[in-house]
C-alpha positions as CSV (number, residue, x, y, z in Angstrom):
1,M,50.2,-44.5,0.1
2,K,53.6,-45.3,1.5
3,I,54.5,-48.1,4.0
4,I,57.9,-48.6,5.7
5,V,58.7,-52.1,7.1
6,F,61.6,-52.8,9.4
7,G,62.6,-55.2,12.3
8,D,65.1,-57.0,14.3
9,I,65.6,-53.8,16.3
10,H,67.1,-55.4,19.4
11,M,66.8,-52.1,21.4
12,V,68.9,-50.1,18.9
13,T,66.8,-47.3,17.3
14,S,69.6,-44.7,16.5
15,T,69.3,-45.6,12.8
16,L,65.7,-44.6,12.6
17,R,66.8,-41.3,11.6
18,N,68.4,-42.7,8.5
19,I,65.1,-43.8,7.0
20,E,64.0,-41.4,4.3
21,N,60.6,-39.9,4.8
22,L,60.0,-42.0,7.9
23,T,57.7,-39.1,9.4
24,L,55.7,-39.0,6.3
25,A,54.9,-42.5,5.8
26,D,51.2,-43.6,6.0
27,L,52.2,-46.7,8.0
28,L,55.3,-48.2,9.7
29,I,55.4,-51.9,10.3
30,V,57.8,-53.7,12.8
31,T,58.5,-57.4,11.9
32,G,59.7,-58.4,15.5
33,D,62.6,-58.8,17.8
34,I,61.8,-55.3,19.2
35,T,64.1,-56.2,22.3
36,N,66.8,-58.8,23.4
37,F,64.9,-61.2,25.7
38,G,63.0,-58.1,26.9
39,N,59.8,-57.3,28.7
40,R,57.1,-54.7,28.1
41,N,59.1,-52.0,29.7
42,D,62.0,-52.5,27.2
43,A,59.4,-52.6,24.3
44,K,57.9,-49.4,25.5
45,K,61.3,-47.6,25.2
46,V,61.7,-48.8,21.7
47,L,58.2,-48.2,20.6
48,N,58.3,-44.6,22.0
49,D,61.3,-43.9,20.0
50,I,59.6,-45.1,16.9
51,L,56.3,-43.3,17.7
52,S,58.3,-40.0,18.1
53,F,58.8,-40.1,14.3
54,N,55.4,-41.5,13.3
55,R,52.3,-42.5,15.1
56,N,50.9,-45.0,12.5
57,L,52.4,-48.1,13.8
58,L,51.6,-51.9,13.6
59,C,54.0,-54.5,15.1
60,L,54.8,-58.1,15.8
61,A,56.7,-59.6,18.7
62,G,59.7,-61.8,17.6
63,N,61.3,-64.8,19.1
64,L,63.6,-62.7,21.2
65,D,60.7,-60.8,22.7
66,N,59.0,-62.1,25.9
67,S,55.5,-63.1,25.3
68,D,54.3,-60.3,27.5
69,I,55.5,-58.0,24.8
70,N,52.7,-59.6,22.5
71,D,50.2,-58.7,25.3
72,Y,51.5,-55.2,25.3
73,L,51.1,-54.7,21.6
74,E,47.5,-56.1,21.9
75,D,46.8,-53.5,24.7
76,L,48.1,-50.6,22.4
77,G,46.0,-51.9,19.6
78,M,48.9,-52.3,17.2
79,N,49.3,-56.1,17.4
80,L,49.5,-58.1,14.0
81,H,50.0,-61.7,15.5
82,G,47.2,-63.8,14.3
83,Q,45.1,-60.9,13.3
84,A,44.5,-58.4,10.4
85,H,44.3,-54.7,10.1
86,M,42.6,-52.9,7.2
87,V,44.5,-49.7,6.4
88,R,42.6,-46.9,4.8
89,R,40.8,-49.4,2.7
90,R,43.9,-49.6,0.5
91,I,45.8,-52.5,1.9
92,C,45.1,-55.3,4.4
93,V,48.0,-56.4,6.7
94,F,48.2,-59.6,8.9
95,G,51.0,-61.5,10.6
96,V,52.6,-64.2,12.6
97,G,55.1,-63.4,15.4
98,G,57.6,-65.5,17.2
99,S,59.4,-68.2,15.1
100,N,59.7,-71.9,14.5
101,P,61.9,-73.8,17.1
102,T,65.4,-72.9,17.4
103,P,68.4,-74.7,19.1
104,F,68.6,-71.7,21.4
105,R,65.2,-72.1,23.1
106,T,64.4,-68.3,22.7
107,P,61.5,-66.9,24.6
108,W,58.8,-67.0,22.0
109,E,58.8,-70.1,19.7
110,F,56.1,-72.1,18.2
111,K,55.6,-75.5,16.7
112,E,55.2,-75.4,13.0
113,D,51.5,-76.6,13.1
114,E,50.9,-73.6,15.6
115,L,52.5,-71.2,13.2
116,Y,50.3,-72.4,10.5
117,R,47.1,-72.1,12.6
118,I,48.0,-68.5,13.6
119,A,48.6,-67.5,9.9
120,L,45.2,-69.1,9.0
121,D,43.6,-67.1,11.9
122,G,45.1,-63.9,10.6
123,H,44.4,-64.6,6.9
124,R,40.7,-65.5,7.7
125,Q,40.1,-62.0,9.3
126,A,41.9,-60.4,6.5
127,K,39.7,-62.0,4.0
128,E,36.6,-60.9,5.9
129,L,37.8,-57.4,6.0
130,I,38.6,-57.4,2.3
131,G,35.2,-58.9,1.5
132,L,33.6,-55.9,3.3
133,A,35.7,-53.2,1.8
134,E,36.1,-54.2,-1.8
135,P,32.5,-53.6,-2.8
136,I,32.8,-50.0,-1.3
137,T,36.3,-49.3,-3.0
138,G,35.6,-50.9,-6.2
139,H,39.1,-52.2,-6.5
140,K,41.2,-55.2,-5.4
141,I,42.8,-54.6,-2.0
142,P,46.3,-56.2,-1.8
143,L,47.2,-58.6,1.1
144,L,50.6,-58.1,3.0
145,F,51.6,-60.9,5.2
146,V,54.2,-60.1,7.9
147,S,56.0,-63.1,9.4
148,H,58.9,-62.8,11.7
149,A,60.1,-66.2,10.7
150,P,60.9,-66.3,7.0
151,P,59.6,-69.2,4.7
152,Y,61.9,-72.1,4.5
153,G,63.9,-72.9,1.5
154,T,64.3,-69.4,0.2
155,T,67.0,-66.8,-0.2
156,I,65.8,-65.0,2.9
157,D,66.1,-67.9,5.5
158,R,69.8,-68.9,5.0
159,L,72.6,-69.0,7.5
160,R,76.0,-67.9,6.2
161,N,76.8,-71.6,5.6
162,G,73.9,-71.9,3.2
163,R,71.7,-73.9,5.5
164,H,67.9,-73.1,5.4
165,V,66.5,-72.5,8.8
166,G,63.1,-70.8,8.2
167,S,59.6,-72.0,8.8
168,K,58.2,-74.9,6.7
169,A,54.7,-73.9,8.0
170,I,55.1,-70.3,6.8
171,R,56.3,-71.6,3.4
172,K,53.3,-73.9,3.2
173,F,51.0,-71.1,4.0
174,I,52.4,-68.8,1.4
175,E,52.1,-71.6,-1.3
176,N,48.5,-72.3,-0.3
177,Y,47.2,-68.8,-0.1
178,S,49.5,-66.5,-2.1
179,P,49.5,-63.2,-0.4
180,D,50.7,-60.4,-2.5
181,L,53.7,-59.6,-0.3
182,C,55.5,-61.3,2.5
183,V,58.0,-59.3,4.7
184,S,60.0,-61.4,7.3
185,G,63.0,-60.9,9.6
186,H,64.7,-63.2,12.1
187,M,67.6,-64.1,9.9
188,H,69.9,-61.0,9.9
189,E,72.4,-62.5,7.4
190,A,69.6,-63.3,4.9
191,R,68.8,-59.8,3.9
192,G,67.3,-59.9,0.4
193,E,64.4,-60.8,-1.7
194,D,62.9,-63.7,-3.5
195,I,59.6,-65.0,-5.1
196,L,57.7,-67.9,-3.8
197,G,54.8,-68.8,-6.3
198,E,52.9,-65.4,-6.8
199,T,54.2,-64.0,-3.6
200,R,57.3,-61.5,-3.4
201,L,59.3,-62.1,-0.4
202,F,61.5,-59.6,1.5
203,N,63.9,-59.8,4.5
204,P,65.3,-56.2,5.3
205,G,67.8,-57.5,7.8
206,M,68.6,-55.5,11.0
207,L,67.4,-52.0,11.5
208,M,71.0,-51.0,12.9
209,Q,72.4,-52.1,9.5
210,D,70.0,-49.7,7.7
211,G,67.6,-52.4,6.7
212,W,64.0,-51.6,5.7
213,V,61.4,-52.2,3.0
214,T,59.3,-49.4,1.3
215,I,56.0,-50.3,-0.2
216,T,54.2,-47.8,-2.3
217,L,50.6,-48.1,-3.5
218,H,49.6,-46.2,-6.7
219,K,45.9,-46.8,-7.2
220,N,45.7,-50.6,-8.0
221,H,49.4,-50.9,-8.4
222,I,51.9,-52.0,-5.5
223,Q,55.5,-51.4,-5.7
224,S,58.1,-52.7,-3.0
225,K,61.7,-52.0,-2.6
226,L,64.4,-53.3,-0.3
227,Q,66.6,-50.4,0.9
């Protein structure tokens, strides 16, 4: 099973064609910032471009997306914000959209305690789904956490001047609950990977800079690679 994760699209989809095996992936995940301060009509244009390559799509709205886009993703049945999706009984995915507060007062920001609560809601759903599926599959189902805001104090939340600006709530959640993987976005210049406790962290950077993460499941083994 192959999953391709990317984000920080900002209305630019021309580099989708550069993603190897995009049409063959079992699942695509968008980590947020589909638009630039856009609405659902803007998001529709971007999502239609993605869906023309692959119909298997889950998404988050980012801090530069209007909250109406979150509602639009909910209407489409592909929203990850505060909720979980079991995919083919192979992996469970849940997420948190928006971001912690920024100096720029972007459209979709949350207080840190709100981000933590949203993460807990998604995680609770994920554990329920896993609890139902694992007795049937007979193997451990990995947990993928998708957070537009990266965890604070890691290599994937640093500005060019070295300052860390990620979410302390997202970091606390990862430290407390240890999902197998966390893929973030938000910080374009912090493209890279890290480890926090038992959780591998990735930030693919901007899509238009050819940033994405490939996750491959081989039976009970999970591999992830930053492209």
